[in-house]
C-alpha positions as CSV (number, residue, x, y, z in Angstrom):
1,M,-6.9,5.1,-3.0
2,I,-10.1,5.1,-3.8
3,E,-12.7,7.5,-2.3
4,Y,-16.3,6.1,-1.8
5,N,-19.7,6.5,0.3
6,R,-19.3,3.6,2.8
7,Y,-22.9,4.1,3.5
8,S,-23.9,3.4,-0.2
9,W,-24.6,-0.3,-0.2
10,W,-25.7,-1.1,-3.4
11,K,-22.9,1.4,-5.7
12,T,-20.3,-0.7,-3.7
13,V,-21.8,-4.0,-4.3
14,F,-22.0,-3.2,-8.0
15,S,-18.8,-1.4,-8.5
16,W,-16.3,-2.8,-10.9
17,R,-12.9,-0.2,-10.5
18,G,-10.9,-1.1,-7.7
19,T,-12.5,-4.3,-6.9
20,A,-11.0,-7.8,-6.9
21,L,-13.1,-8.7,-10.1
22,P,-10.7,-7.3,-12.9
23,Q,-8.0,-9.8,-11.5
24,A,-9.7,-12.5,-10.5
25,A,-12.4,-13.1,-13.6
26,P,-10.4,-14.8,-16.0
27,R,-9.3,-17.3,-13.0
28,V,-13.0,-17.8,-11.8
29,L,-13.9,-18.2,-15.8
30,A,-11.3,-20.9,-16.0
31,V,-12.5,-22.8,-12.9
32,T,-16.5,-22.5,-13.8
33,V,-15.7,-23.7,-17.3
34,F,-13.6,-26.7,-15.6
35,A,-16.3,-27.5,-13.4
36,V,-19.2,-27.2,-16.6
37,F,-16.6,-30.0,-17.9
38,V,-16.7,-32.6,-14.9
39,Q,-20.5,-32.2,-14.7
40,V,-21.0,-32.8,-18.8
41,V,-18.4,-35.7,-18.4
42,F,-20.5,-36.8,-15.2
43,H,-23.9,-36.7,-16.8
44,E,-22.9,-38.3,-20.4
45,G,-21.4,-41.1,-18.2
46,T,-23.8,-41.9,-16.0
47,N,-26.4,-41.8,-18.7
48,F,-24.2,-44.0,-21.6
49,G,-23.0,-46.4,-18.2
50,W,-19.2,-45.3,-18.5
51,I,-19.7,-44.0,-14.4
52,N,-21.1,-46.5,-11.8
53,L,-22.7,-44.2,-9.1
54,S,-21.7,-46.6,-6.6
55,Q,-18.6,-45.3,-6.8
56,F,-19.6,-42.2,-5.5
57,D,-21.3,-43.4,-2.3
58,D,-17.7,-44.1,-0.8
59,L,-16.7,-40.7,-2.1
60,D,-16.3,-38.8,1.6
61,P,-16.5,-35.1,1.7
62,T,-15.1,-34.3,4.8
63,G,-11.5,-34.7,4.0
64,H,-12.2,-32.1,1.4
65,A,-14.3,-30.2,4.2
66,V,-11.5,-29.8,6.1
67,L,-9.1,-28.3,3.5
68,G,-11.4,-26.0,2.7
69,S,-11.6,-24.8,6.6
70,L,-8.1,-25.3,6.4
71,L,-7.6,-22.7,3.3
72,G,-10.3,-20.4,4.6
73,F,-8.1,-19.9,7.7
74,L,-5.0,-19.1,5.9
75,I,-6.5,-16.5,3.4
76,V,-7.8,-14.6,6.0
77,F,-4.6,-14.7,8.1
78,R,-2.8,-13.4,5.0
79,M,-5.6,-10.8,4.4
80,N,-4.7,-9.7,8.1
81,G,-1.0,-9.6,7.4
82,S,-1.8,-7.5,4.4
83,N,-4.1,-5.0,6.4
84,N,-1.1,-4.8,9.1
85,R,1.3,-3.6,6.0
86,Y,-1.2,-1.2,4.7
87,W,-2.0,0.3,8.4
88,E,1.6,0.4,9.2
89,G,2.3,2.2,5.8
90,R,-0.4,4.7,6.9
91,S,1.0,5.4,9.9
92,H,4.1,5.9,8.9
93,W,2.9,8.4,6.5
94,G,0.9,10.1,9.3
95,Q,4.3,10.4,11.0
96,L,5.6,12.4,8.2
97,I,3.1,14.6,7.9
98,N,3.5,15.5,11.8
99,S,7.1,15.7,11.9
100,S,7.5,17.7,8.7
101,R,4.8,20.1,10.2
102,S,6.5,20.7,13.7
103,L,10.3,20.7,12.1
104,V,9.3,23.6,9.8
105,R,7.2,25.5,12.2
106,V,10.1,25.8,14.5
107,G,12.6,26.4,11.8
108,A,10.5,29.4,10.2
109,E,9.5,30.8,13.8
110,Y,13.2,30.7,15.0
111,T,15.1,31.3,12.0
112,T,15.2,33.9,8.8
113,H,15.9,31.3,6.3
114,G,12.4,29.2,7.4
115,L,11.5,28.9,3.3
116,E,14.9,26.9,2.7
117,L,13.7,24.7,5.2
118,A,10.5,24.2,3.9
119,D,11.9,23.2,0.3
120,L,14.3,20.9,2.0
121,V,11.3,19.2,3.5
122,S,9.2,19.3,0.9
123,A,11.1,18.0,-1.8
124,Y,12.6,14.7,1.1
125,V,8.9,13.6,1.3
126,I,8.4,14.0,-2.8
127,C,11.6,12.1,-3.3
128,L,10.6,9.4,-0.9
129,R,7.2,8.8,-2.4
130,L,9.3,8.2,-5.7
131,S,11.8,5.8,-4.2
132,L,9.1,3.9,-2.6
133,R,7.9,3.5,-6.5
134,G,11.4,2.9,-7.4
135,K,11.9,5.4,-9.4
136,R,15.3,8.3,-9.3
137,E,14.1,10.7,-11.5
138,L,14.3,14.5,-9.8
139,D,12.0,16.4,-12.1
140,E,9.4,16.6,-9.2
141,V,11.7,17.9,-6.8
142,E,14.5,20.1,-9.0
143,M,12.0,23.1,-8.0
144,F,13.0,22.9,-4.8
145,L,16.2,22.4,-4.4
146,T,19.3,24.3,-5.9
147,P,21.1,22.8,-8.8
148,G,24.2,21.6,-6.2
149,I,21.9,20.0,-4.1
150,C,20.3,17.9,-7.0
151,K,23.6,16.9,-8.2
152,E,24.5,15.9,-4.8
153,V,21.2,14.1,-4.2
154,S,21.7,12.3,-7.5
155,R,24.8,10.3,-6.5
156,F,23.3,8.7,-3.7
157,G,22.1,5.1,-4.0
158,N,19.3,6.4,-1.2
159,Q,18.2,9.8,-2.4
160,P,15.7,10.6,0.5
161,T,19.0,9.9,2.9
162,A,20.6,12.9,0.9
163,L,18.3,15.3,1.4
164,A,17.9,14.3,5.0
165,A,21.4,14.8,5.2
166,E,20.5,18.6,3.8
167,I,18.1,19.4,6.6
168,S,20.8,18.5,9.1
169,G,22.9,20.6,7.4
170,W,20.7,23.6,7.2
171,I,20.3,22.8,10.9
172,N,23.9,23.0,11.5
173,R,24.4,26.3,9.7
174,E,21.3,27.9,11.4
175,K,23.4,27.1,14.9
176,M,26.7,28.3,13.8
177,A,25.0,31.8,12.6
178,G,23.6,31.7,16.2
179,K,19.9,32.1,15.2
180,I,19.3,28.8,17.3
181,G,20.4,27.3,20.6
182,P,21.4,23.4,21.4
183,Q,18.3,22.7,22.6
184,M,16.5,23.8,19.7
185,V,19.0,21.9,17.8
186,R,18.3,19.0,19.8
187,H,14.3,19.3,19.2
188,M,14.8,19.8,15.5
189,E,17.4,16.7,15.0
190,N,15.0,14.6,16.9
191,E,12.1,15.5,14.8
192,L,13.8,14.8,11.7
193,S,15.0,11.6,13.3
194,R,11.3,10.7,13.4
195,L,11.2,11.5,9.7
196,V,14.3,9.2,9.1
197,D,12.3,6.4,11.5
198,S,9.4,6.6,9.1
199,Q,11.1,6.4,6.1
200,G,13.1,3.1,7.4
201,G,9.7,2.1,8.4
202,C,7.8,2.5,4.9
203,E,11.4,0.5,3.1
204,K,10.9,-2.2,5.6
205,I,7.2,-3.0,4.1
206,Q,8.2,-2.2,0.4
207,K,11.4,-4.4,0.4
208,T,10.1,-7.1,2.5
209,P,7.5,-9.2,1.0
210,L,5.5,-12.0,2.4
211,P,7.9,-14.8,2.3
212,F,7.6,-16.9,-1.0
213,A,7.2,-20.4,-0.1
214,Y,3.6,-19.2,1.8
215,A,2.2,-17.3,-0.7
216,A,2.9,-20.5,-3.3
217,M,1.4,-22.6,-1.0
218,I,-1.7,-20.5,-0.3
219,K,-2.2,-20.5,-4.3
220,Q,-1.4,-24.1,-4.5
221,L,-3.8,-25.4,-2.4
222,I,-6.4,-22.6,-3.7
223,L,-5.9,-24.4,-7.2
224,V,-6.2,-27.8,-5.5
225,Y,-9.3,-27.0,-3.5
226,L,-11.3,-25.7,-6.7
227,V,-10.3,-28.6,-9.0
228,T,-11.2,-31.4,-7.2
229,L,-14.5,-29.1,-5.7
230,P,-16.6,-30.1,-8.7
231,I,-15.8,-34.1,-8.4
232,V,-17.1,-33.8,-5.1
233,L,-20.5,-31.7,-5.9
234,C,-21.1,-33.1,-9.4
235,E,-23.1,-36.2,-8.1
236,R,-25.0,-34.4,-5.1
237,C,-25.7,-30.8,-6.5
238,G,-26.1,-31.7,-10.2
239,W,-26.1,-28.8,-12.7
240,W,-25.7,-26.3,-9.7
241,T,-22.2,-27.6,-9.6
242,P,-20.9,-25.1,-11.7
243,G,-22.6,-22.1,-10.1
244,L,-21.2,-23.6,-6.4
245,V,-17.9,-23.7,-7.7
246,A,-18.1,-19.9,-9.6
247,T,-19.3,-18.5,-6.0
248,I,-16.5,-20.4,-4.0
249,A,-14.2,-19.3,-6.6
250,F,-14.7,-16.1,-6.6
251,G,-14.5,-15.5,-3.0
252,L,-10.9,-17.6,-2.7
253,F,-9.3,-15.4,-5.6
254,G,-10.9,-12.2,-4.8
255,M,-10.0,-12.5,-1.0
256,E,-6.9,-13.6,-2.2
257,E,-6.4,-10.7,-4.8
258,A,-7.2,-8.3,-2.6
259,S,-4.5,-9.6,0.0
260,V,-1.8,-8.9,-2.8
261,E,-2.8,-5.5,-3.7
262,I,-2.5,-3.9,-0.4
263,E,0.5,-6.2,0.6
264,D,2.6,-3.3,-1.1
265,P,0.8,0.1,0.2
266,F,3.1,2.4,-1.8
267,G,2.0,1.3,-5.5
268,T,-0.2,3.0,-7.7
269,E,-3.1,0.5,-7.9
270,D,-6.7,1.9,-7.1
271,N,-6.4,0.5,-3.3
272,C,-2.8,2.0,-2.9
273,L,-2.0,4.8,-0.1
274,D,-2.8,8.0,-1.7
275,L,0.7,9.3,-1.4
276,E,0.3,12.1,-4.2
277,T,-2.0,13.3,-1.4
278,Y,-0.1,13.0,1.3
279,T,3.0,14.7,-0.1
280,L,0.7,18.0,-1.5
281,T,-0.4,18.2,1.9
282,I,3.1,18.6,3.4
283,T,4.6,21.0,0.8
284,R,1.2,23.3,1.4
285,D,1.7,23.3,5.0
286,A,5.2,23.7,5.2
287,G,5.1,26.5,2.0
288,Q,2.5,28.1,4.3
289,L,4.2,27.9,7.9
290,A,7.2,29.7,5.8
291,A,5.2,31.8,4.3
292,R,3.5,33.1,7.5
293,T,6.8,34.3,9.6
294,L,7.9,35.7,6.6
295,T,4.7,37.9,6.2
296,R,4.8,38.6,9.7
297,S,8.2,40.0,9.3
298,S,6.9,42.3,6.9
299,W,4.6,43.4,8.7
300,S,6.5,44.6,11.8
301,G,9.4,46.2,9.4
302,E,6.2,48.5,8.1
303,L,4.8,49.2,11.7
304,D,8.3,49.8,12.9
305,A,8.7,51.9,9.8
């Protein structure tokens, strides 16, 4: 995710990184070259009598205008759908942050093994980030887990689910040891369920792309519209046609490309969610909550002595 100054208008306008320009520029250039070709053919054809201008008198641009309006509506609808997926993904990670804090806070306060729980929660969110990006390596979570747990997690098809089960096992062990009562167990399991619900929501977004038929139709309509646009404009706009086509192509390709990029908000592109920062926030807060109770316990022991 790119952090930018929303009040810096000119800097944002002339930005390159993070915009749709790198992806859309080759297509815009191709359409512009085609528009120049059409304009050259029209210009030379009228000069040498190959093209009769009276033929363009019957060319009604109304149908093309209707197609452009329909295309604009479809692209806006697609952008809204992608933005909803993006915001839903951010909401799920917000819930992951909140529930992680609540779970570790309670576990660290009422038991003496809060640091173990903090490590499990930290490993869980890091493993979820990796899973959403199609990775199964456990190098980043090895520092939080014992070799036995790492081996067990690696056997699971869905590794975050294995770590959720480990957290449930931690809660059960503390219950059997008499450290937490049934009401506290219910509260902690509810927070864990919220973590798993958010995990499922993220996986739903990541594994359910926009239907192919809809995505393909938008691309096909954009191509048809831009290929026929120079033919409609060449007689009316003359040599302004390539510039107008390039501007319209940039708008259509740019909006469509932006929608594609944020459709999966868990990737590594510039405009995807900053999952590294979110997981770092969780690991930092979980570790500090666990360390706080340990520090307070050592202070109490010194005062009693």
